N, CA, C and O atoms as a CHARMM CRD file, in Angstrom:
* protein
*
  352
    1    1 MET  N      1.49200 -80.36600 237.34300 PROA 1      0.00000
    2    1 MET  CA     1.44900 -79.40500 238.42700 PROA 1      0.00000
    3    1 MET  C      0.28700 -78.44600 238.21900 PROA 1      0.00000
    4    1 MET  O     -0.00800 -78.01500 237.10500 PROA 1      0.00000
    5    2 THR  N     -0.35300 -78.13300 239.32300 PROA 2      0.00000
    6    2 THR  CA    -1.45900 -77.17900 239.24000 PROA 2      0.00000
    7    2 THR  C     -0.91900 -75.75400 239.21000 PROA 2      0.00000
    8    2 THR  O      0.21900 -75.49900 239.60600 PROA 2      0.00000
    9    3 ARG  N     -1.73500 -74.84900 238.74500 PROA 3      0.00000
   10    3 ARG  CA    -1.33400 -73.44200 238.72100 PROA 3      0.00000
   11    3 ARG  C     -1.05900 -72.93600 240.13100 PROA 3      0.00000
   12    3 ARG  O     -0.11300 -72.17900 240.34900 PROA 3      0.00000
   13    4 GLN  N     -1.88200 -73.35200 241.08700 PROA 4      0.00000
   14    4 GLN  CA    -1.68800 -72.90600 242.46900 PROA 4      0.00000
   15    4 GLN  C     -0.32800 -73.36100 242.99800 PROA 4      0.00000
   16    4 GLN  O      0.36000 -72.60000 243.67900 PROA 4      0.00000
   17    5 LEU  N      0.05600 -74.58700 242.69000 PROA 5      0.00000
   18    5 LEU  CA     1.35500 -75.08700 243.12800 PROA 5      0.00000
   19    5 LEU  C      2.48400 -74.29700 242.47600 PROA 5      0.00000
   20    5 LEU  O      3.45400 -73.94200 243.14500 PROA 5      0.00000
   21    6 LEU  N      2.37200 -74.02200 241.19100 PROA 6      0.00000
   22    6 LEU  CA     3.40600 -73.25500 240.50100 PROA 6      0.00000
   23    6 LEU  C      3.54800 -71.84800 241.08600 PROA 6      0.00000
   24    6 LEU  O      4.66300 -71.36300 241.27500 PROA 6      0.00000
   25    7 VAL  N      2.42800 -71.20100 241.37000 PROA 7      0.00000
   26    7 VAL  CA     2.46700 -69.85900 241.96100 PROA 7      0.00000
   27    7 VAL  C      3.12900 -69.91400 243.33300 PROA 7      0.00000
   28    7 VAL  O      3.92600 -69.04100 243.67700 PROA 7      0.00000
   29    8 THR  N      2.80200 -70.93000 244.11100 PROA 8      0.00000
   30    8 THR  CA     3.39500 -71.08200 245.44200 PROA 8      0.00000
   31    8 THR  C      4.89900 -71.29400 245.34900 PROA 8      0.00000
   32    8 THR  O      5.65900 -70.69100 246.10700 PROA 8      0.00000
   33    9 ILE  N      5.33200 -72.14100 244.43300 PROA 9      0.00000
   34    9 ILE  CA     6.76600 -72.40000 244.25000 PROA 9      0.00000
   35    9 ILE  C      7.48300 -71.13000 243.79700 PROA 9      0.00000
   36    9 ILE  O      8.55500 -70.80800 244.31000 PROA 9      0.00000
   37   10 GLN  N      6.90600 -70.41600 242.85000 PROA 10     0.00000
   38   10 GLN  CA     7.51700 -69.17400 242.37700 PROA 10     0.00000
   39   10 GLN  C      7.60300 -68.14100 243.49300 PROA 10     0.00000
   40   10 GLN  O      8.61700 -67.45800 243.62900 PROA 10     0.00000
   41   11 TYR  N      6.55500 -68.02400 244.28400 PROA 11     0.00000
   42   11 TYR  CA     6.56500 -67.07300 245.39300 PROA 11     0.00000
   43   11 TYR  C      7.66600 -67.43700 246.38100 PROA 11     0.00000
   44   11 TYR  O      8.41800 -66.57000 246.82700 PROA 11     0.00000
   45   12 GLY  N      7.75800 -68.70700 246.71900 PROA 12     0.00000
   46   12 GLY  CA     8.77400 -69.14500 247.67800 PROA 12     0.00000
   47   12 GLY  C     10.18100 -68.89600 247.18600 PROA 12     0.00000
   48   12 GLY  O     11.02200 -68.40000 247.93600 PROA 12     0.00000
   49   13 SER  N     10.45100 -69.23300 245.93300 PROA 13     0.00000
   50   13 SER  CA    11.80800 -69.04000 245.42000 PROA 13     0.00000
   51   13 SER  C     12.13200 -67.55900 245.25400 PROA 13     0.00000
   52   13 SER  O     13.28300 -67.15700 245.41900 PROA 13     0.00000
   53   14 GLY  N     11.14400 -66.75600 244.93500 PROA 14     0.00000
   54   14 GLY  CA    11.36300 -65.32300 244.78700 PROA 14     0.00000
   55   14 GLY  C     11.54700 -64.59500 246.10700 PROA 14     0.00000
   56   14 GLY  O     12.05600 -63.47400 246.13300 PROA 14     0.00000
   57   15 ASN  N     11.14100 -65.21800 247.19700 PROA 15     0.00000
   58   15 ASN  CA    11.24400 -64.59700 248.51900 PROA 15     0.00000
   59   15 ASN  C     12.21100 -65.34100 249.43700 PROA 15     0.00000
   60   15 ASN  O     12.15000 -65.21900 250.66000 PROA 15     0.00000
   61   16 LYS  N     13.10100 -66.11100 248.82000 PROA 16     0.00000
   62   16 LYS  CA    14.14500 -66.83600 249.54600 PROA 16     0.00000
   63   16 LYS  C     13.57700 -67.73700 250.64500 PROA 16     0.00000
   64   16 LYS  O     14.11300 -67.79500 251.75100 PROA 16     0.00000
   65   17 ILE  N     12.48100 -68.43900 250.32200 PROA 17     0.00000
   66   17 ILE  CA    11.88400 -69.39400 251.24800 PROA 17     0.00000
   67   17 ILE  C     12.30200 -70.78900 250.81000 PROA 17     0.00000
   68   17 ILE  O     12.02800 -71.20200 249.68400 PROA 17     0.00000
   69   18 ASN  N     12.96900 -71.51500 251.70800 PROA 18     0.00000
   70   18 ASN  CA    13.36500 -72.88600 251.41000 PROA 18     0.00000
   71   18 ASN  C     12.14700 -73.79400 251.50200 PROA 18     0.00000
   72   18 ASN  O     11.42400 -73.77200 252.49800 PROA 18     0.00000
   73   19 VAL  N     11.92400 -74.58500 250.47400 PROA 19     0.00000
   74   19 VAL  CA    10.79100 -75.49900 250.43100 PROA 19     0.00000
   75   19 VAL  C     11.31400 -76.91700 250.57900 PROA 19     0.00000
   76   19 VAL  O     12.24300 -77.32800 249.88300 PROA 19     0.00000
   77   20 LEU  N     10.70200 -77.66000 251.50100 PROA 20     0.00000
   78   20 LEU  CA    11.09400 -79.04800 251.70000 PROA 20     0.00000
   79   20 LEU  C     10.32300 -79.93100 250.73300 PROA 20     0.00000
   80   20 LEU  O      9.12900 -79.72100 250.51800 PROA 20     0.00000
   81   21 ASN  N     10.98500 -80.90300 250.15600 PROA 21     0.00000
   82   21 ASN  CA    10.32800 -81.88200 249.30900 PROA 21     0.00000
   83   21 ASN  C      9.74100 -82.94400 250.23600 PROA 21     0.00000
   84   21 ASN  O     10.41900 -83.90200 250.60900 PROA 21     0.00000
   85   22 TRP  N      8.47300 -82.76300 250.60300 PROA 22     0.00000
   86   22 TRP  CA     7.86300 -83.59700 251.63500 PROA 22     0.00000
   87   22 TRP  C      6.41500 -83.87000 251.26000 PROA 22     0.00000
   88   22 TRP  O      5.71800 -82.95500 250.82000 PROA 22     0.00000
   89   23 PRO  N      5.94700 -85.09100 251.41800 PROA 23     0.00000
   90   23 PRO  CA     4.55000 -85.38000 251.06900 PROA 23     0.00000
   91   23 PRO  C      3.57500 -84.58600 251.93300 PROA 23     0.00000
   92   23 PRO  O      3.83400 -84.35000 253.11300 PROA 23     0.00000
   93   24 GLY  N      2.46400 -84.18000 251.34900 PROA 24     0.00000
   94   24 GLY  CA     1.49400 -83.35100 252.04400 PROA 24     0.00000
   95   24 GLY  C      0.82900 -84.00400 253.23300 PROA 24     0.00000
   96   24 GLY  O      0.44700 -83.31300 254.17700 PROA 24     0.00000
   97   25 ASN  N      0.68000 -85.31300 253.21200 PROA 25     0.00000
   98   25 ASN  CA    -0.01500 -86.00300 254.29700 PROA 25     0.00000
   99   25 ASN  C      0.93800 -86.81300 255.15600 PROA 25     0.00000
  100   25 ASN  O      0.57400 -87.88300 255.64300 PROA 25     0.00000
  101   26 SER  N      2.12900 -86.32600 255.34600 PROA 26     0.00000
  102   26 SER  CA     3.13300 -87.06100 256.10600 PROA 26     0.00000
  103   26 SER  C      2.79200 -87.09000 257.59100 PROA 26     0.00000
  104   26 SER  O      2.59800 -86.03700 258.19700 PROA 26     0.00000
  105   27 PRO  N      2.71500 -88.29200 258.19400 PROA 27     0.00000
  106   27 PRO  CA     2.44000 -88.35700 259.63200 PROA 27     0.00000
  107   27 PRO  C      3.56900 -87.78100 260.47300 PROA 27     0.00000
  108   27 PRO  O      3.34100 -87.38800 261.61700 PROA 27     0.00000
  109   28 ASP  N      4.78200 -87.72300 259.93300 PROA 28     0.00000
  110   28 ASP  CA     5.90700 -87.17100 260.68700 PROA 28     0.00000
  111   28 ASP  C      5.71300 -85.69600 260.99200 PROA 28     0.00000
  112   28 ASP  O      6.22400 -85.19900 261.99600 PROA 28     0.00000
  113   29 LEU  N      4.99000 -85.00100 260.14700 PROA 29     0.00000
  114   29 LEU  CA     4.78900 -83.56900 260.34900 PROA 29     0.00000
  115   29 LEU  C      3.34800 -83.25900 260.74900 PROA 29     0.00000
  116   29 LEU  O      2.81800 -82.20000 260.41400 PROA 29     0.00000
  117   30 ASN  N      2.73100 -84.17500 261.45400 PROA 30     0.00000
  118   30 ASN  CA     1.36300 -83.97000 261.88700 PROA 30     0.00000
  119   30 ASN  C      1.25400 -84.17300 263.39300 PROA 30     0.00000
  120   30 ASN  O      0.59200 -85.10700 263.84600 PROA 30     0.00000
  121   31 PRO  N      1.90300 -83.30000 264.17800 PROA 31     0.00000
  122   31 PRO  CA     1.92800 -83.49900 265.62900 PROA 31     0.00000
  123   31 PRO  C      0.56900 -83.36600 266.28400 PROA 31     0.00000
  124   31 PRO  O      0.36000 -83.91300 267.36700 PROA 31     0.00000
  125   32 ILE  N     -0.36600 -82.65700 265.66200 PROA 32     0.00000
  126   32 ILE  CA    -1.67100 -82.49300 266.28500 PROA 32     0.00000
  127   32 ILE  C     -2.38000 -83.83600 266.41700 PROA 32     0.00000
  128   32 ILE  O     -3.12000 -84.05700 267.37600 PROA 32     0.00000
  129   33 GLU  N     -2.15600 -84.74100 265.45200 PROA 33     0.00000
  130   33 GLU  CA    -2.75600 -86.07400 265.56400 PROA 33     0.00000
  131   33 GLU  C     -2.17500 -86.81800 266.75600 PROA 33     0.00000
  132   33 GLU  O     -2.90100 -87.49600 267.48300 PROA 33     0.00000
  133   34 ASN  N     -0.87300 -86.69300 266.95800 PROA 34     0.00000
  134   34 ASN  CA    -0.24100 -87.32800 268.11400 PROA 34     0.00000
  135   34 ASN  C     -0.77000 -86.72900 269.41200 PROA 34     0.00000
  136   34 ASN  O     -1.05100 -87.45600 270.36600 PROA 34     0.00000
  137   35 LEU  N     -0.90500 -85.41800 269.44900 PROA 35     0.00000
  138   35 LEU  CA    -1.40100 -84.74900 270.64800 PROA 35     0.00000
  139   35 LEU  C     -2.83300 -85.16300 270.95800 PROA 35     0.00000
  140   35 LEU  O     -3.16100 -85.43500 272.11300 PROA 35     0.00000
  141   36 TRP  N     -3.69400 -85.21400 269.93600 PROA 36     0.00000
  142   36 TRP  CA    -5.07700 -85.62600 270.17900 PROA 36     0.00000
  143   36 TRP  C     -5.13400 -87.05100 270.71100 PROA 36     0.00000
  144   36 TRP  O     -5.95300 -87.36000 271.57600 PROA 36     0.00000
  145   37 HSD  N     -4.27700 -87.91300 270.20400 PROA 37     0.00000
  146   37 HSD  CA    -4.23400 -89.29900 270.69300 PROA 37     0.00000
  147   37 HSD  C     -3.88200 -89.32400 272.18100 PROA 37     0.00000
  148   37 HSD  O     -4.51000 -90.04200 272.95900 PROA 37     0.00000
  149   38 ILE  N     -2.88300 -88.54300 272.57100 PROA 38     0.00000
  150   38 ILE  CA    -2.47300 -88.47500 273.97600 PROA 38     0.00000
  151   38 ILE  C     -3.61600 -87.92600 274.83000 PROA 38     0.00000
  152   38 ILE  O     -3.94200 -88.49600 275.87100 PROA 38     0.00000
  153   39 LEU  N     -4.21700 -86.83300 274.39500 PROA 39     0.00000
  154   39 LEU  CA    -5.30400 -86.22300 275.17100 PROA 39     0.00000
  155   39 LEU  C     -6.49700 -87.16400 275.31100 PROA 39     0.00000
  156   39 LEU  O     -7.11400 -87.25300 276.37300 PROA 39     0.00000
  157   40 LYS  N     -6.80700 -87.85500 274.23500 PROA 40     0.00000
  158   40 LYS  CA    -7.93700 -88.78700 274.26500 PROA 40     0.00000
  159   40 LYS  C     -7.70000 -89.88800 275.29500 PROA 40     0.00000
  160   40 LYS  O     -8.61200 -90.26600 276.03000 PROA 40     0.00000
  161   41 ASN  N     -6.48500 -90.39300 275.34300 PROA 41     0.00000
  162   41 ASN  CA    -6.17300 -91.46600 276.28000 PROA 41     0.00000
  163   41 ASN  C     -6.04700 -90.97800 277.71500 PROA 41     0.00000
  164   41 ASN  O     -6.26300 -91.75200 278.64700 PROA 41     0.00000
  165   42 ARG  N     -5.70500 -89.72400 277.91000 PROA 42     0.00000
  166   42 ARG  CA    -5.49900 -89.18100 279.25400 PROA 42     0.00000
  167   42 ARG  C     -6.71700 -88.47400 279.82300 PROA 42     0.00000
  168   42 ARG  O     -6.79500 -88.26900 281.03400 PROA 42     0.00000
  169   43 SER  N     -7.65900 -88.10000 278.98800 PROA 43     0.00000
  170   43 SER  CA    -8.84200 -87.39700 279.48100 PROA 43     0.00000
  171   43 SER  C     -9.66000 -88.33500 280.35400 PROA 43     0.00000
  172   43 SER  O     -9.63700 -89.55200 280.17300 PROA 43     0.00000
  173   44 PRO  N    -10.37900 -87.75500 281.29700 PROA 44     0.00000
  174   44 PRO  CA   -11.23800 -88.59700 282.14200 PROA 44     0.00000
  175   44 PRO  C    -12.16500 -89.44700 281.28000 PROA 44     0.00000
  176   44 PRO  O    -12.59100 -89.02900 280.20300 PROA 44     0.00000
  177   45 LYS  N    -12.46300 -90.61700 281.75800 PROA 45     0.00000
  178   45 LYS  CA   -13.25200 -91.55300 280.95600 PROA 45     0.00000
  179   45 LYS  C    -14.73300 -91.19600 280.87200 PROA 45     0.00000
  180   45 LYS  O    -15.52800 -91.95500 280.31700 PROA 45     0.00000
  181   46 MET  N    -15.10200 -90.03600 281.42500 PROA 46     0.00000
  182   46 MET  CA   -16.49000 -89.60600 281.26500 PROA 46     0.00000
  183   46 MET  C    -16.70800 -89.20800 279.80900 PROA 46     0.00000
  184   46 MET  O    -15.78700 -88.74600 279.13400 PROA 46     0.00000
  185   47 SER  N    -17.90500 -89.38900 279.34800 PROA 47     0.00000
  186   47 SER  CA   -18.16400 -89.03100 277.95200 PROA 47     0.00000
  187   47 SER  C    -18.56000 -87.56100 277.87000 PROA 47     0.00000
  188   47 SER  O    -19.43500 -87.09300 278.59800 PROA 47     0.00000
  189   48 CYS  N    -17.91200 -86.86400 276.99100 PROA 48     0.00000
  190   48 CYS  CA   -18.22400 -85.45500 276.75300 PROA 48     0.00000
  191   48 CYS  C    -19.38100 -85.40800 275.76500 PROA 48     0.00000
  192   48 CYS  O    -19.35600 -86.07300 274.72900 PROA 48     0.00000
  193   49 THR  N    -20.38400 -84.62400 276.09400 PROA 49     0.00000
  194   49 THR  CA   -21.54600 -84.54700 275.21000 PROA 49     0.00000
  195   49 THR  C    -21.54200 -83.30100 274.33400 PROA 49     0.00000
  196   49 THR  O    -22.32700 -83.19500 273.39200 PROA 49     0.00000
  197   50 THR  N    -20.65000 -82.35300 274.64800 PROA 50     0.00000
  198   50 THR  CA   -20.57000 -81.13600 273.83400 PROA 50     0.00000
  199   50 THR  C    -19.11100 -80.83800 273.50800 PROA 50     0.00000
  200   50 THR  O    -18.19500 -81.34100 274.15900 PROA 50     0.00000
  201   51 THR  N    -18.92100 -80.02500 272.50700 PROA 51     0.00000
  202   51 THR  CA   -17.57000 -79.59500 272.15000 PROA 51     0.00000
  203   51 THR  C    -16.93700 -78.83800 273.30600 PROA 51     0.00000
  204   51 THR  O    -15.74700 -78.99700 273.58100 PROA 51     0.00000
  205   52 GLU  N    -17.72800 -78.01600 273.98300 PROA 52     0.00000
  206   52 GLU  CA   -17.21100 -77.24100 275.11300 PROA 52     0.00000
  207   52 GLU  C    -16.69000 -78.16200 276.22400 PROA 52     0.00000
  208   52 GLU  O    -15.63700 -77.89600 276.80300 PROA 52     0.00000
  209   53 GLU  N    -17.41700 -79.23400 276.52000 PROA 53     0.00000
  210   53 GLU  CA   -16.96600 -80.18700 277.53600 PROA 53     0.00000
  211   53 GLU  C    -15.66300 -80.86100 277.11400 PROA 53     0.00000
  212   53 GLU  O    -14.77200 -81.07100 277.93600 PROA 53     0.00000
  213   54 MET  N    -15.55700 -81.20000 275.82700 PROA 54     0.00000
  214   54 MET  CA   -14.34400 -81.83500 275.32200 PROA 54     0.00000
  215   54 MET  C    -13.15100 -80.89200 275.45600 PROA 54     0.00000
  216   54 MET  O    -12.06800 -81.31200 275.86500 PROA 54     0.00000
  217   55 ILE  N    -13.34700 -79.62500 275.11400 PROA 55     0.00000
  218   55 ILE  CA   -12.26600 -78.64100 275.21000 PROA 55     0.00000
  219   55 ILE  C    -11.85000 -78.45200 276.66100 PROA 55     0.00000
  220   55 ILE  O    -10.65800 -78.41100 276.96500 PROA 55     0.00000
  221   56 LYS  N    -12.82800 -78.33700 277.56100 PROA 56     0.00000
  222   56 LYS  CA   -12.51000 -78.18500 278.98200 PROA 56     0.00000
  223   56 LYS  C    -11.73600 -79.39200 279.50300 PROA 56     0.00000
  224   56 LYS  O    -10.78900 -79.23700 280.27400 PROA 56     0.00000
  225   57 SER  N    -12.13100 -80.58000 279.09100 PROA 57     0.00000
  226   57 SER  CA   -11.43800 -81.79500 279.51100 PROA 57     0.00000
  227   57 SER  C     -9.99500 -81.80100 279.01200 PROA 57     0.00000
  228   57 SER  O     -9.07800 -82.13800 279.76000 PROA 57     0.00000
  229   58 ALA  N     -9.79600 -81.42800 277.74700 PROA 58     0.00000
  230   58 ALA  CA    -8.43900 -81.38300 277.18000 PROA 58     0.00000
  231   58 ALA  C     -7.58300 -80.34900 277.89700 PROA 58     0.00000
  232   58 ALA  O     -6.40400 -80.59400 278.15600 PROA 58     0.00000
  233   59 ILE  N     -8.16100 -79.19900 278.21900 PROA 59     0.00000
  234   59 ILE  CA    -7.41500 -78.15700 278.93400 PROA 59     0.00000
  235   59 ILE  C     -7.02700 -78.64300 280.32200 PROA 59     0.00000
  236   59 ILE  O     -5.90700 -78.40700 280.77300 PROA 59     0.00000
  237   60 GLN  N     -7.94100 -79.31600 280.99700 PROA 60     0.00000
  238   60 GLN  CA    -7.63500 -79.85200 282.32800 PROA 60     0.00000
  239   60 GLN  C     -6.44600 -80.80500 282.26300 PROA 60     0.00000
  240   60 GLN  O     -5.53700 -80.73900 283.09100 PROA 60     0.00000
  241   61 VAL  N     -6.46300 -81.68600 281.27800 PROA 61     0.00000
  242   61 VAL  CA    -5.35700 -82.63800 281.13800 PROA 61     0.00000
  243   61 VAL  C     -4.06200 -81.89300 280.84400 PROA 61     0.00000
  244   61 VAL  O     -3.03400 -82.17900 281.45800 PROA 61     0.00000
  245   62 CYS  N     -4.09400 -80.94700 279.91900 PROA 62     0.00000
  246   62 CYS  CA    -2.88000 -80.21100 279.54500 PROA 62     0.00000
  247   62 CYS  C     -2.32000 -79.38700 280.69700 PROA 62     0.00000
  248   62 CYS  O     -1.10300 -79.25600 280.83400 PROA 62     0.00000
  249   63 CYS  N     -3.19100 -78.83700 281.51600 PROA 63     0.00000
  250   63 CYS  CA    -2.74500 -77.94500 282.59200 PROA 63     0.00000
  251   63 CYS  C     -2.34500 -78.67500 283.86800 PROA 63     0.00000
  252   63 CYS  O     -1.58000 -78.13800 284.66900 PROA 63     0.00000
  253   64 HSD  N     -2.84700 -79.88100 284.06800 PROA 64     0.00000
  254   64 HSD  CA    -2.65200 -80.52800 285.36000 PROA 64     0.00000
  255   64 HSD  C     -1.92400 -81.86400 285.30200 PROA 64     0.00000
  256   64 HSD  O     -1.65600 -82.45500 286.34800 PROA 64     0.00000
  257   65 ASP  N     -1.60700 -82.34400 284.14100 PROA 65     0.00000
  258   65 ASP  CA    -0.92100 -83.63300 284.02000 PROA 65     0.00000
  259   65 ASP  C      0.51200 -83.36400 283.56200 PROA 65     0.00000
  260   65 ASP  O      0.75400 -83.05200 282.39700 PROA 65     0.00000
  261   66 ASP  N      1.45800 -83.49000 284.49600 PROA 66     0.00000
  262   66 ASP  CA     2.86000 -83.18000 284.18400 PROA 66     0.00000
  263   66 ASP  C      3.41400 -84.05800 283.07000 PROA 66     0.00000
  264   66 ASP  O      4.22900 -83.60200 282.26800 PROA 66     0.00000
  265   67 GLU  N      2.98500 -85.30000 283.01500 PROA 67     0.00000
  266   67 GLU  CA     3.48400 -86.18500 281.95900 PROA 67     0.00000
  267   67 GLU  C      2.98900 -85.72400 280.58200 PROA 67     0.00000
  268   67 GLU  O      3.73100 -85.79000 279.60200 PROA 67     0.00000
  269   68 VAL  N      1.74800 -85.26300 280.51000 PROA 68     0.00000
  270   68 VAL  CA     1.22300 -84.75100 279.23700 PROA 68     0.00000
  271   68 VAL  C      1.96500 -83.47800 278.83400 PROA 68     0.00000
  272   68 VAL  O      2.29000 -83.29800 277.66000 PROA 68     0.00000
  273   69 LYS  N      2.23500 -82.59300 279.79700 PROA 69     0.00000
  274   69 LYS  CA     3.01700 -81.38600 279.49700 PROA 69     0.00000
  275   69 LYS  C      4.36200 -81.77200 278.89400 PROA 69     0.00000
  276   69 LYS  O      4.80200 -81.19000 277.90300 PROA 69     0.00000
  277   70 SER  N      5.00100 -82.75500 279.50100 PROA 70     0.00000
  278   70 SER  CA     6.29800 -83.21400 279.01100 PROA 70     0.00000
  279   70 SER  C      6.18200 -83.80600 277.60600 PROA 70     0.00000
  280   70 SER  O      7.03400 -83.56400 276.75100 PROA 70     0.00000
  281   71 MET  N      5.11900 -84.58400 277.37600 PROA 71     0.00000
  282   71 MET  CA     4.90600 -85.18000 276.05100 PROA 71     0.00000
  283   71 MET  C      4.69500 -84.10300 274.99400 PROA 71     0.00000
  284   71 MET  O      5.21400 -84.20900 273.88300 PROA 71     0.00000
  285   72 CYS  N      3.93100 -83.06400 275.33900 PROA 72     0.00000
  286   72 CYS  CA     3.68300 -81.97500 274.38100 PROA 72     0.00000
  287   72 CYS  C      4.97900 -81.26400 274.01400 PROA 72     0.00000
  288   72 CYS  O      5.22000 -80.95800 272.84700 PROA 72     0.00000
  289   73 THR  N      5.80300 -81.00800 275.01100 PROA 73     0.00000
  290   73 THR  CA     7.10000 -80.37400 274.76100 PROA 73     0.00000
  291   73 THR  C      7.95700 -81.26800 273.87500 PROA 73     0.00000
  292   73 THR  O      8.59400 -80.79300 272.93500 PROA 73     0.00000
  293   74 ALA  N      7.97200 -82.56300 274.17700 PROA 74     0.00000
  294   74 ALA  CA     8.76000 -83.50800 273.37700 PROA 74     0.00000
  295   74 ALA  C      8.26200 -83.55900 271.93700 PROA 74     0.00000
  296   74 ALA  O      9.06800 -83.65200 271.01100 PROA 74     0.00000
  297   75 LEU  N      6.94800 -83.50100 271.73300 PROA 75     0.00000
  298   75 LEU  CA     6.40200 -83.50100 270.37300 PROA 75     0.00000
  299   75 LEU  C      6.89000 -82.29900 269.57700 PROA 75     0.00000
  300   75 LEU  O      7.25300 -82.42600 268.40800 PROA 75     0.00000
  301   76 VAL  N      6.89800 -81.14100 270.21000 PROA 76     0.00000
  302   76 VAL  CA     7.36100 -79.92900 269.52600 PROA 76     0.00000
  303   76 VAL  C      8.82200 -80.08000 269.12600 PROA 76     0.00000
  304   76 VAL  O      9.18000 -79.80400 267.98100 PROA 76     0.00000
  305   77 TYR  N      9.66900 -80.51200 270.05100 PROA 77     0.00000
  306   77 TYR  CA    11.08700 -80.68800 269.73600 PROA 77     0.00000
  307   77 TYR  C     11.28900 -81.75200 268.66100 PROA 77     0.00000
  308   77 TYR  O     12.16200 -81.61400 267.80500 PROA 77     0.00000
  309   78 HSD  N     10.49100 -82.80100 268.70300 PROA 78     0.00000
  310   78 HSD  CA    10.58700 -83.85400 267.69100 PROA 78     0.00000
  311   78 HSD  C     10.30700 -83.28800 266.30000 PROA 78     0.00000
  312   78 HSD  O     11.04000 -83.57500 265.35300 PROA 78     0.00000
  313   79 GLU  N      9.25700 -82.49200 266.17700 PROA 79     0.00000
  314   79 GLU  CA     8.91300 -81.91500 264.87800 PROA 79     0.00000
  315   79 GLU  C      9.99600 -80.96700 264.38100 PROA 79     0.00000
  316   79 GLU  O     10.32000 -80.96600 263.19400 PROA 79     0.00000
  317   80 VAL  N     10.55400 -80.16600 265.27100 PROA 80     0.00000
  318   80 VAL  CA    11.63900 -79.25900 264.89000 PROA 80     0.00000
  319   80 VAL  C     12.82800 -80.06500 264.38800 PROA 80     0.00000
  320   80 VAL  O     13.43400 -79.70800 263.37800 PROA 80     0.00000
  321   81 ASN  N     13.16500 -81.13600 265.07200 PROA 81     0.00000
  322   81 ASN  CA    14.29500 -81.97400 264.65500 PROA 81     0.00000
  323   81 ASN  C     14.05300 -82.61400 263.29900 PROA 81     0.00000
  324   81 ASN  O     14.98200 -82.72900 262.50000 PROA 81     0.00000
  325   82 ILE  N     12.83200 -83.02900 263.02400 PROA 82     0.00000
  326   82 ILE  CA    12.52300 -83.61300 261.71300 PROA 82     0.00000
  327   82 ILE  C     12.75100 -82.58100 260.61900 PROA 82     0.00000
  328   82 ILE  O     13.39300 -82.87500 259.61000 PROA 82     0.00000
  329   83 VAL  N     12.23400 -81.38400 260.81000 PROA 83     0.00000
  330   83 VAL  CA    12.37800 -80.33800 259.79400 PROA 83     0.00000
  331   83 VAL  C     13.84400 -79.98000 259.60100 PROA 83     0.00000
  332   83 VAL  O     14.29900 -79.83100 258.46700 PROA 83     0.00000
  333   84 VAL  N     14.58800 -79.84100 260.68900 PROA 84     0.00000
  334   84 VAL  CA    16.01400 -79.51000 260.58600 PROA 84     0.00000
  335   84 VAL  C     16.75200 -80.62200 259.85600 PROA 84     0.00000
  336   84 VAL  O     17.58700 -80.34800 258.99400 PROA 84     0.00000
  337   85 HSD  N     16.45500 -81.86300 260.18900 PROA 85     0.00000
  338   85 HSD  CA    17.13700 -83.00100 259.55900 PROA 85     0.00000
  339   85 HSD  C     16.83000 -83.06800 258.06100 PROA 85     0.00000
  340   85 HSD  O     17.73300 -83.29000 257.25500 PROA 85     0.00000
  341   86 ILE  N     15.57700 -82.87900 257.69000 PROA 86     0.00000
  342   86 ILE  CA    15.17600 -82.98000 256.28800 PROA 86     0.00000
  343   86 ILE  C     15.71000 -81.81700 255.46700 PROA 86     0.00000
  344   86 ILE  O     16.00000 -81.97800 254.28200 PROA 86     0.00000
  345   87 SER  N     15.84400 -80.65100 256.08300 PROA 87     0.00000
  346   87 SER  CA    16.24300 -79.47700 255.30400 PROA 87     0.00000
  347   87 SER  C     17.73000 -79.46100 254.97200 PROA 87     0.00000
  348   87 SER  O     18.17600 -78.60100 254.21200 PROA 87     0.00000
  349   88 TYR  N     18.50500 -80.38800 255.52000 PROA 88     0.00000
  350   88 TYR  CA    19.93500 -80.42400 255.19400 PROA 88     0.00000
  351   88 TYR  C     20.26500 -81.52800 254.26700 PROA 88     0.00000
  352   88 TYR  O     21.42700 -81.69500 253.89500 PROA 88     0.00000
């Protein structure tokens, strides 16, 4: 164990923070990757040449596509359910 990990564990236990035994790179707790996949597939097929264009395209999809809004909400609830399930 690294010193940083030990300090983090000690801080958590000293402050009544429950720590989940979960791998750091778990895809189950990485909803942003799922969201980016959805946005990439739903964004207009025009190629964005700048970061600003990409952000505007993603915002358009999020604000105007009811199915994407629903998917985003479902992703959030899914992640909450995973954490609740694992913590018991």
